[in-house]
Every structure is written in structure tokens, then in C-alpha cells.
matplotlib code that plots the C-alpha trace (Angstrom):
import matplotlib.pyplot as plt

x = [-0.7, 1.8, 0.8, 3.8, 6.1, 9.3, 7.9, 9.8, 12.8, 16.4, 18.2, 19.4, 16.0, 14.2, 16.5, 15.6, 11.9, 12.3, 14.4, 11.6, 9.0, 11.1, 11.6, 7.9, 7.2, 9.7, 8.1, 4.8, 3.0, 1.0, 2.1, 0.1, 2.3, 0.8, 3.4, 4.1, 7.8, 7.9, 11.5, 10.5, 7.4, 9.2, 12.0, 9.7, 6.4, 5.1, 2.1, 1.1, -2.5, -3.3, -6.3, -7.4, -10.4, -11.7, -11.5, -9.1, -7.4, -4.8, -3.0, 0.5, 2.9, 6.1, 8.3, 6.1, 5.4, 7.4, 7.5, 5.9, 2.9, 2.4, 2.7, 0.3, -2.2, -1.7, -2.0, -4.8, -2.6, -3.5, -7.2, -6.9, -7.5, -4.0, -2.5, -5.0, -4.2, -0.5, -1.0, -3.0, -0.2, 2.4, 0.4, -0.2, 3.6, 4.3, 5.9, 5.5, 3.8]
y = [-18.4, -20.8, -23.5, -24.8, -24.4, -25.2, -28.0, -30.8, -28.8, -28.7, -25.5, -24.5, -25.1, -23.2, -20.2, -20.3, -20.2, -17.4, -15.4, -15.9, -14.7, -11.6, -10.9, -11.2, -8.9, -6.3, -6.3, -5.3, -8.6, -9.9, -13.2, -15.3, -17.7, -20.4, -21.7, -22.9, -22.0, -18.6, -17.9, -18.2, -16.1, -13.3, -13.3, -12.4, -11.1, -7.6, -8.8, -12.0, -13.1, -16.0, -18.2, -20.4, -22.7, -21.1, -17.5, -14.6, -14.9, -12.1, -9.8, -8.5, -6.2, -8.2, -5.5, -5.2, -8.9, -11.2, -15.0, -15.5, -13.2, -15.1, -18.6, -17.6, -16.6, -19.8, -22.1, -20.1, -19.3, -15.7, -16.6, -17.8, -15.6, -15.9, -14.6, -11.8, -10.7, -10.8, -8.7, -6.1, -5.9, -5.4, -2.6, -0.9, -0.9, 0.5, -2.7, -3.8, -7.2]
z = [-13.3, -12.0, -9.5, -7.5, -10.5, -8.5, -6.3, -8.1, -9.4, -8.3, -7.1, -10.6, -12.3, -9.5, -10.0, -13.7, -13.0, -10.5, -13.0, -15.6, -13.2, -12.4, -16.1, -16.7, -13.8, -15.0, -18.5, -16.8, -16.9, -13.9, -12.5, -10.0, -8.2, -6.0, -3.7, -0.2, -0.5, 1.3, 0.2, -3.5, -2.9, -1.1, -3.7, -6.6, -5.2, -4.6, -2.7, -0.9, -0.6, 1.6, 0.9, 3.8, 3.8, 0.6, 1.9, 1.7, 5.0, 4.7, 2.3, 2.7, 0.9, 0.7, 2.1, 5.2, 5.9, 8.0, 7.3, 10.7, 9.7, 6.5, 8.1, 10.9, 8.2, 6.3, 9.3, 11.0, 14.0, 13.7, 14.2, 17.8, 20.9, 22.2, 19.0, 18.8, 22.4, 21.7, 18.5, 20.5, 23.1, 20.4, 18.8, 22.2, 22.8, 19.3, 18.0, 14.3, 13.8]

ax = plt.figure().add_subplot(projection="3d")
ax.plot(x, y, z, "-o")
ax.set_aspect("equal")
plt.show()
């Protein structure tokens, strides 16, 4: 389990950490990465789980999630009535969220 492992690192050191996570993943080990850096998360994750206010707010497969979807879950924007109405309209028109 890594909690914000790249928060205080430069670009080269961040790349080293992400490469290590990728190698661990490829060897079959599970890695839990806690991070607010969506680019880092999407680069190495299979799945994103968003915890908000102590609850599981959302779960995404990385290849299906957009940054906007994840940020909406993190901030609670997906919880408001306007966002829910917009999502229903997208689904009715066959658009992917």
C-alpha cells in the first residue's frame, strides 16, 4: 500500500516509482495506490476506487473511466441533481459517460 508516494518527488523519481509499481503488478502482486494525481493513477492502475466522506463513492475500470468521471466522484459533483439529470440524458441518447 502506497499513500501519495510521488507527492514530493520530481519527474525522474516519479517515473521510477511508477515503473516499480508496474513491475510489481506484472509479477502478480497487488498494489494499492492512494493518490490525487489522476495521470499517475491512470498510468498504472487496473481499477480506480473513490472513497469520499468515508464511503465507497465509485468504482471504475481504468480503460472505461474518464478523468472527468473520476474527478466528479472525488468532488461529489456526480451526487447533485443537475449531474444526475445530465447523465440520464446522455444514457437516453446512447452516449458513454
